[in-house]
C-alpha positions in Angstrom: -23.8 -8.4 5.6 -20.7 -10.4 5.8 -18.1 -8.5 3.9 -15.2 -11.0 3.9 -16.5 -14.5 4.5 -14.1 -17.4 4.3 -12.5 -20.2 6.4 -10.4 -18.8 9.0 -7.4 -20.5 7.6 -8.0 -19.1 4.3 -8.7 -15.7 5.2 -6.0 -15.6 7.6 -3.6 -16.7 5.0 -5.1 -14.1 2.4 -4.9 -11.2 4.9 -1.0 -12.0 5.6 -0.4 -12.2 1.6 -2.2 -9.1 0.9 -0.6 -7.0 3.6 2.9 -8.2 2.5 2.1 -7.5 -1.2 0.9 -3.9 -0.3 4.0 -3.1 1.8 6.1 -4.6 -1.1 4.1 -2.7 -3.8 4.6 0.5 -1.9 8.4 0.0 -1.7 8.7 -0.7 -5.3 6.1 1.7 -6.5 8.8 4.1 -7.9 10.5 1.5 -9.9 7.2 0.2 -11.1 6.4 3.7 -12.4 9.6 3.9 -14.6 9.1 0.2 -16.0 6.6 -1.3 -18.2 5.4 -3.7 -15.4 2.6 -1.7 -13.4 1.5 -2.7 -10.0 -1.7 -4.1 -11.3 0.2 -6.5 -13.4 2.5 -7.1 -10.6 -0.4 -8.1 -8.3 -2.1 -10.3 -10.7 1.2 -12.0 -11.2 1.7 -12.5 -7.6 -1.9 -13.9 -7.1 -1.1 -16.4 -10.0 2.2 -17.4 -8.5 0.6 -18.1 -5.0 -2.5 -19.6 -6.5 -3.5 -23.4 -7.4 -0.9 -23.3 -10.5 1.8 -21.7 -8.3 3.0 -22.1 -4.9 -0.7 -23.1 -3.8 -0.4 -20.8 -0.7 -3.9 -19.1 -1.4 -6.8 -21.5 -1.3 -9.7 -19.3 -2.6 -12.6 -21.2 -4.0 -14.4 -19.9 -7.0 -17.9 -20.5 -5.6 -16.7 -19.4 -2.0 -18.8 -16.4 -0.4 -15.4 -14.6 0.2 -14.8 -14.4 -3.6 -18.4 -13.2 -4.2 -18.5 -10.8 -1.2 -15.1 -9.1 -2.3 -16.5 -8.7 -5.8 -19.5 -7.2 -4.6 -17.8 -4.8 -2.0 -15.2 -3.8 -4.8 -18.1 -3.2 -7.5 -20.0 -0.9 -4.9 -16.7 1.2 -4.5 -15.5 1.2 -7.9 -19.0 1.9 -9.4 -19.6 4.6 -6.8 -16.4 6.5 -7.7 -17.0 6.1 -11.4 -20.5 7.5 -11.1 -19.3 10.3 -9.1 -16.7 11.5 -12.1 -19.7 11.8 -14.4 -19.9 15.5 -14.0 -22.7 17.5 -15.4 -20.1 20.2 -16.7 -18.0 17.6 -18.2 -20.9 16.0 -20.2 -22.0 19.6 -21.3 -18.6 20.9 -22.5 -17.2 17.8 -24.4 -19.9 15.2 -24.7 -19.8 14.2 -28.2 -17.0 11.8 -28.4 -17.5 9.8 -25.3 -21.2 9.4 -25.9 -20.5 8.0 -29.4 -18.1 5.7 -27.9 -20.4 4.7 -25.2 -23.6 4.4 -27.2 -22.2 2.8 -30.1 -18.6 1.6 -29.7 -19.1 -0.3 -26.6 -22.3 -2.4 -27.6 -20.7 -3.0 -30.9 -17.5 -4.2 -29.3 -19.6 -6.8 -27.2 -21.4 -7.7 -30.4 -18.1 -8.3 -32.5 -16.6 -10.3 -29.5 -19.8 -12.4 -29.1 -19.8 -13.3 -32.8 -16.3 -14.3 -32.9 -16.9 -16.4 -29.9 -19.8 -18.1 -31.4 -17.7 -18.7 -34.7 -14.7 -20.1 -32.8 -16.4 -22.3 -29.9 -19.5 -24.1 -29.2 -20.9 -21.8 -26.6 -24.5 -20.6 -27.0 -25.5 -17.2 -28.0 -26.3 -16.2 -24.5 -22.7 -17.4 -23.2 -21.0 -15.4 -26.1 -23.1 -12.2 -25.4 -22.1 -12.6 -21.8 -18.4 -12.9 -22.9 -18.8 -9.6 -24.9 -20.4 -7.7 -22.4 -17.5 -8.8 -19.9 -14.9 -7.6 -22.4 -16.6 -4.3 -23.5 -15.7 -2.0 -20.6 -12.5 -0.2 -20.6 -10.2 0.8 -17.7 -7.8 3.8 -17.6 -5.9 2.2 -14.6 -3.9 0.3 -17.1 -3.2 3.1 -19.3 -2.8 5.8 -16.7 0.3 7.4 -18.6 -2.3 8.1 -21.2 -5.1 9.9 -19.1 -2.5 11.7 -16.8 -0.1 13.1 -19.2 -0.9 16.7 -19.9 1.1 16.7 -23.1 -1.4 14.3 -24.7 -4.1 16.3 -26.2 -7.1 16.8 -23.7 -9.6 15.5 -26.4 -7.6 12.0 -25.9 -7.6 12.3 -22.3 -11.0 13.4 -21.7 -12.6 11.2 -24.0 -10.8 8.0 -22.7 -11.3 9.0 -19.1 -14.9 9.8 -19.3 -15.5 6.6 -21.5 -13.9 4.3 -19.0 -15.4 6.2 -16.0 -19.1 5.2 -17.4 -18.8 2.1 -19.3 -18.5 0.0 -16.2 -22.1 0.9 -15.1 -23.4 0.7 -18.5 -22.1 -2.8 -19.0 -23.4 -4.0 -15.7 -27.1 -4.6 -16.8 -26.1 -6.7 -19.8 -23.6 -8.8 -17.5 -26.4 -9.2 -15.1 -29.1 -10.1 -17.5 -27.1 -12.7 -19.3 -25.8 -14.1 -16.1 -29.2 -14.3 -14.9 -30.5 -16.1 -18.0 -27.8 -18.7 -17.8 -28.6 -19.3 -14.2 -32.3 -19.7 -15.0 -31.6 -22.1 -17.7 -29.9 -24.4 -15.1 -31.8 -27.5 -13.5 -32.5 -25.4 -10.3 -33.0 -22.0 -11.8 -35.9 -20.0 -12.3 -36.7 -19.2 -16.0 -35.3 -15.7 -17.0 -37.8 -13.2 -18.2 -36.4 -10.2 -19.6 -39.3 -7.6 -18.9 -39.4 -8.7 -15.3 -35.7 -8.3 -14.9 -36.1 -4.7 -16.4 -38.8 -3.8 -14.2 -37.4 -5.3 -11.1 -33.7 -5.1 -11.2 -33.1 -2.1 -13.6 -36.1 0.2 -12.8 -36.1 -0.6 -9.0 -32.4 0.0 -8.9 -32.5 3.0 -10.8 -35.4 4.7 -8.6 -33.4 3.5 -5.5 -30.4 5.1 -6.4 -32.1 8.4 -7.3 -34.1 8.5 -4.0 -31.1 7.7 -1.7 -29.0 10.3 -3.5 -31.8 13.0 -3.1 -32.1 12.2 0.5 -28.4 12.1 1.0 -28.1 15.5 -0.4 -30.8 17.0 1.4 -29.4 15.7 4.6 -26.0 16.8 4.5 -26.0 20.8 5.6 -25.2 23.3 2.7 -24.5 26.4 4.6 -21.0 27.3 6.0 -22.5 27.6 9.5 -24.1 24.3 9.9 -21.4 22.3 7.8 -18.2 23.9 9.3 -18.3 21.6 12.1 -18.2 18.4 10.0 -14.6 17.4 9.1 -13.7 17.0 5.3 -13.0 13.1 6.2 -16.4 12.6 7.8 -18.1 14.0 4.4 -16.0 11.6 2.3 -17.3 8.8 4.6 -21.0 10.1 4.5 -20.7 9.9 0.7 -19.4 6.4 0.7 -22.1 5.5 3.2 -24.6 6.6 0.6 -23.3 3.9 -1.6 -23.7 1.0 0.6 -27.1 2.3 1.7 -28.2 2.5 -1.8 -27.1 -1.0 -2.2 -28.6 -2.3 0.9 -31.9 -0.6 0.3 -32.2 -1.9 -3.2 -31.5 -5.7 -2.3 -33.2 -6.0 1.2 -36.5 -3.9 0.7 -39.0 -5.4 -1.4 -39.5 -5.5 -4.4 -35.6 -6.0 -4.5 -34.0 -4.4 -7.1 -30.4 -4.5 -8.3 -28.1 -3.1 -5.7 -25.2 -2.3 -8.1 -27.4 -0.5 -10.7 -28.7 1.6 -7.5 -25.1 2.5 -6.4 -24.0 3.6 -9.9 -27.1 5.8 -10.3 -27.0 7.3 -6.8 -23.3 8.4 -7.5 -24.3 10.2 -10.7 -27.3 11.8 -9.0 -25.2 12.6 -5.8 -22.4 14.1 -7.8 -24.7 16.5 -9.8 -26.7 17.3 -6.6 -23.7 18.0 -4.3 -20.6 18.7 -6.2 -18.9 19.5 -2.9 -19.4 16.1 -1.6 -18.1 14.5 -4.9 -15.0 16.5 -4.7 -14.4 15.9 -1.1 -14.9 12.1 -1.7 -12.5 12.3 -4.9 -9.6 13.8 -3.0 -9.7 11.3 -0.1 -10.9 8.1 -1.7 -7.9 7.2 -4.0 -6.0 5.0 -1.2 -9.2 3.1 -0.5 -10.2 2.5 -4.1 -6.6 1.4 -4.8 -6.6 -1.1 -1.9 -9.9 -2.7 -3.1 -8.8 -2.8 -6.6 -5.3 -4.5 -5.8 -7.3 -6.9 -3.6 -9.4 -7.8 -6.7 -6.2 -8.2 -8.6 -4.6 -10.7 -6.2 -7.9 -12.9 -5.8 -8.4 -12.7 -9.7 -4.8 -14.0 -10.4 -5.1 -16.6 -7.6 -8.1 -18.1 -9.5 -6.1 -18.3 -12.8 -4.6 -21.7 -14.1 -2.6 -22.5 -17.4 -5.1 -25.2 -18.0 -8.0 -23.0 -17.5 -6.8 -20.2 -19.6 -6.0 -22.3 -22.6 -8.7 -25.0 -22.2 -10.2 -23.7 -25.6 -6.8 -23.9 -27.1 -6.2 -21.5 -30.3 -9.9 -20.3 -30.0 -8.9 -18.7 -26.8 -6.1 -17.0 -28.4 -8.1 -15.9 -31.4 -10.7 -14.4 -29.1 -8.3 -12.3 -27.4 -6.9 -11.2 -30.9 -10.3 -10.4 -32.0 -11.2 -8.4 -28.8 -8.0 -6.4 -28.7 -7.0 -5.8 -32.5 -10.4 -6.0 -34.2 -13.5 -5.5 -32.0 -12.3 -2.3 -30.4 -10.7 -0.5 -33.5 -13.6 -1.4 -35.8 -16.0 -0.2 -33.0 -14.3 3.2 -32.4 -13.5 4.0 -36.1 -17.3 3.3 -36.8 -18.5 5.4 -33.8 -16.5 8.3 -34.6 -17.4 8.5 -38.3 -18.2 12.0 -39.1 -16.7 13.6 -36.2 -13.5 14.9 -38.0 -11.2 13.4 -35.4 -7.8 12.9 -36.7 -7.1 9.3 -38.0 -4.1 9.3 -35.6 -6.0 10.2 -32.6 -8.8 7.8 -33.5 -6.3 4.9 -33.7 -4.6 5.8 -30.5 -8.0 5.8 -28.7 -8.8 2.5 -30.4 -5.9 0.8 -29.1 -6.1 2.2 -25.6 -9.3 0.6 -24.6 -7.6 -1.9 -22.1 -9.6 -4.6 -20.1 -9.0 -4.4 -16.3 -10.8 -4.1 -13.1 -14.3 -3.9 -14.2 -14.0 -7.0 -16.4 -12.0 -8.8 -13.6 -14.6 -7.9 -11.0 -17.7 -8.8 -13.3 -15.9 -12.1 -13.9 -15.7 -12.9 -10.4 -19.3 -12.4 -9.9 -20.1 -14.6 -13.2 -17.6 -17.3 -11.5 -19.3 -17.4 -8.3 -22.9 -17.6 -9.9 -22.5 -21.4 -10.3 -24.0 -21.9 -13.8 -22.2 -24.8 -15.8 -20.0 -22.6 -18.2 -19.2 -20.1 -15.7 -15.6 -21.1 -15.2 -15.2 -21.3 -19.1 -16.2 -17.9 -19.5 -14.3 -16.5 -16.8 -11.1 -18.2 -18.3 -11.6 -16.7 -21.5 -12.3 -13.3 -20.2 -9.3 -13.7 -17.8 -6.7 -14.4 -20.7 -7.8 -11.2 -22.3 -7.3 -9.2 -19.3 -3.9 -10.9 -18.7 -2.8 -10.1 -22.3 -4.3 -6.6 -22.1 -2.3 -5.8 -18.7 0.9 -6.9 -20.4 0.3 -5.3 -23.7 -1.1 -2.0 -22.7 1.3 -1.7 -19.8 4.2 -2.1 -22.4 2.9 0.6 -24.7 1.0 3.2 -22.5 4.3 5.3 -21.7 5.8 5.1 -25.2 2.4 5.7 -26.8 1.6 8.8 -24.8 4.9 10.2 -25.5 4.8 9.4 -29.1 1.2 11.2 -29.4 2.5 14.0 -27.4 5.5 14.6 -29.6 3.4 14.4 -32.9 0.7 17.1 -31.5 3.6 19.3 -30.4 5.3 19.2 -33.9 2.0 19.8 -35.6 1.4 22.6 -33.3 4.7 24.2 -34.3 4.2 23.6 -38.1 1.0 25.3 -37.7 2.4 28.2 -35.8 5.1 28.7 -38.4 2.7 28.7 -41.3 0.7 31.4 -39.8 -2.2 29.0 -39.0 -3.6 28.7 -35.4 -2.6 25.7 -33.3 -5.0 22.9 -33.3 -7.4 22.8 -30.2 -6.1 20.8 -27.3 
């Protein structure tokens, strides 16, 4: 597979720009950490400034193989890392809140966004539900101060982190299904049959992922005698190799299932079967995952235009407002009814559901799929991501500090009153 396919000039320019941005990002990372503007936002803005509506340095076509292949590679890496984080122990010890948010809140978020889009625009129900699926996942990268601040209650950190780690993979089948339905509705597309999609894409992808994980887990030696000669970085590469093997096997061997679903399932199974490989990969994969994500941010930003973002006028703005201020809060409060979670913590988790790399990458796949409304759906999702990057970037550090101080005061009051401090 050609990973980076583009015209020579376009790729050379993109490589130069991305290299300079990585160098500059490293130099100002300390300043960015102390400011509201994260590196994520900076790379999106840089891509926009260098794209069609800016200096026109980056010439990246929406339908080019470069964009689609970059999105595919990014999804393989991101979904694999996310799937590995779904530890059996985490699911057993604190699974109720994340499960409710994944099973109830995430689909409800997508439905509310879809209903709003249908009411505000002339898009079809299929297009609206695709937009809802794109905007249902969350991204902890855009609220890193929340999930990494040890003073924030563990209930909040764990719930948000596990939710965002799994919802990318869970949203994927819906994104693929609605995209396939819209491609099939075109003049040159094959008619979409839902049961055929479930049997071929989902089931074959799922089985392929489990089989590859099982084989990979058995092939890597467990004993210290056999395994001690394999360096840790080679074990990390071995784990990553299983991700691309699962993708390739799913898409290249009949009956050709969905490779991205295979990668996510493979990661979950491998992480459970071989916790040692999971830990080795997680300790060494941060730089690689970060580079892939930043590359997606630059490409994503370069494809944005003012005319595209606001092509639907006030309807586009209203969809963003509904997504961030209505859909997510209503879905979270509904999902957590009966859990006795304090209202302040519920409200905090309702706000910190930022739209980020998953929505970006899925949107790039949608944009490159070529159906007639792909660009419109991309622009609506993109506007929501841009607003989320700015809004959550402004509020993650102040919000986490506010919640930390609030919980510390509650703990002190409870201790003075002779009551045990609340669980953290």
